C-alpha positions, 0 to 999 in steps of 0.5 A: 952299378952295372960294372960292379954287377958284372965284375965284383967278386970275381976276376976269372982267377981260377985254374981254368980262367972261367969268365963266370964263377963256377959252381963249387958242388962240394959239401966239404973241403979238404985240408992239408993238415990237422992244424989248418982245420983246427985254426979254421974252426977256432976262427983263427983263419979264414977258408971253407970247411963245410958248405953249410957255413960257406961256399966259394961260389956263394962267397962271390955272390956275397962280395958282389952284393956288398959292392952293389949295396956299398956295404962292408959285407954280406951273407947269402942264404936260402931265401928272402924269408931266411934273410929277414929271419936271420937278420932280425934274430941276430939283433933281437932277444927275448924281451926285446921289441921291434917297430915295423911298417904296416906295409909289409909282405904278408910273410914278414907280417906273419913272422913278426906277429907269430914266430917272433912272438913265440920267441918272446919278442914284441912288435909295434906296427905303424903307418910308415908315413906317420913320423910321429908314430915311429917316434912314439913306438920306439921304446927302451926295449926296441932293438930294430926298426923294419921297413920295405924300401918299396912296399909289397904290393902297393909300391908305397915308398918311405922317407927312409932318411927321416925314419933312420934319423929317428931310430938312430937318435935312440940307438936303434938300427934300421933294417930295410927289405930292399927286394922290390928296388934292388941296388939298381934303383935304390941303395938304402945304406945311402939313406940311413939303413944299417942292414939291408935284406933282399929276396934274391929270388926276385929281381936279383935273379930275375928269371924265376928259377932260383930261391935265395936271400941276402943280408948286407951290413952297410957299415953304419951299425956299431954295437959298441956305442951301446954295449949293454944293448947288444951283449951277444955282440959286445961280450966274449961269446962262450960258444965261439970264443970271440967278441964279434963286435971286435970285427968293427975295426976290420970293416964290419959290425960283427953282426954278419959274423955272428949271424953266420956262425950261429943262425945260418949254421943252426937254422941250416939256411945255406944257399946252394952253390948252383943257386948262387951261380944262377943269381950271379948270372941274373945280377949281370943284367939287373941294371938293364932289366930294372930300367925297362921294368920300371918304365913300363910299370909306370906307363901301365899304371898311368893307363890303368888309372881312371879306367872303367872298373878300376877303383884305385891304382897304387903306384908312386906316379899316380896323382895324389900319392903322398909319397910322390916327392919321395919317388922324385927325391930318392928313386930317380931311376924308377920305382920297380915293376910291382904295383897293385890295382883295386877293382870294383866288384871285389873278389869276383871281379878280381878272379874274372880279371886274372882268369882272362889274362893270356900274357900275364901268368897267375903266380905268386912270385914277383920280379920274373922276366915274365909278367905275373899277377895274383890276388893277394887277399887269397894268396900271399896275405890270406893268413892275415886278419882282415884288419892286417890286410887292410893295413897292408893295403890289400882288399878283396878287389886288390890285384898285384901286378909284377911287370916283366920284360915283354913288349909294353903294348902286348902287356897293355892289351892283355890288361885291357882283356882282363878289365873287360872280363872284370866289367862283364862281371860287375856291369858298367862302373866308373872308376872312383876318384883316384885322388880321394881313393889313395891311402894316406 
């Protein structure tokens, strides 16, 4: 993985021998004659015409991500939210249905319940650990199953092979948001996923400098198995003059080609070349960063567990977590750097905790080299109903932590400073029994 993170997609073969992919800062690309440009727009040849639909720097990122995820291809887009939106729009149509885990990033939950509803798509939300609920929720209209490999903010894991088996038995593709794990820790395609999406803004970039998203086709989805379910892929497309599913025999399902041709172009969700280059640089150190971040997050979660004023620590290593066996089976390299804690004293304690921290930065990003903290109920999940927030594992006392690359002991001391401030607000309180408090 670490070798592909440095070399995949680029061989220093430009005219100057640049070791890192250069930024092709061009909106359009010159062609030698009328015929070559005509063939490109007619999809009879490959190449670049306009950077809204493709760019040489972005193409390197796409090739690298496909290699890292073991996929047949990838599309790089403007943000993680754009990646989720485009992947689902390419699979869904008015009147169709999606089944989603209740443990999702707040922005994804809003998209499913609001924007997709406006487009005539229904959604059923289920407990990710209840396999019976998954099976019961899938209907003849279901066109996608959506889960996060590691949930935000509580770091819950899902039994992806089991969920994928249930979905595939009903010819439903599985879409996995792998942002919190990244290919350094977990490759969803090896566990049954058909489509993988990332917010490249997070661990892939790793330095809080750049927005980006990636969609990867793992190669397992073949729309021709049920052509009536995917007519936009399996029948001739009047607009583009091709049948996208015909690309399956050339190493892709046609899903990415359709998504790029229609949704990336129509939505204008192109990733700038400079952003692609920043993400490529970040990916080069992904393996090393994720090893340290995962180890330090687990250590800090263990120290916080049972601390005075801490009602619950949501991390897969905490005793009593029903997904502990999944961490051992599917995540031997660690479960990332994002987890949450619940403080006694509700929002008042959470505010005091956040305000007292000196090393952790109060910000709503995750996956940065810097350690970050936020209060999800009033930020990332604030537009959800209380019932939706509770289903996502977010309460008034929940604080999300994103562990960075600082020294472990410095981070631990800063968290103790925050806990002391929270206790000063709530008074002396003993942490609740963590085994009882854990959800599930």
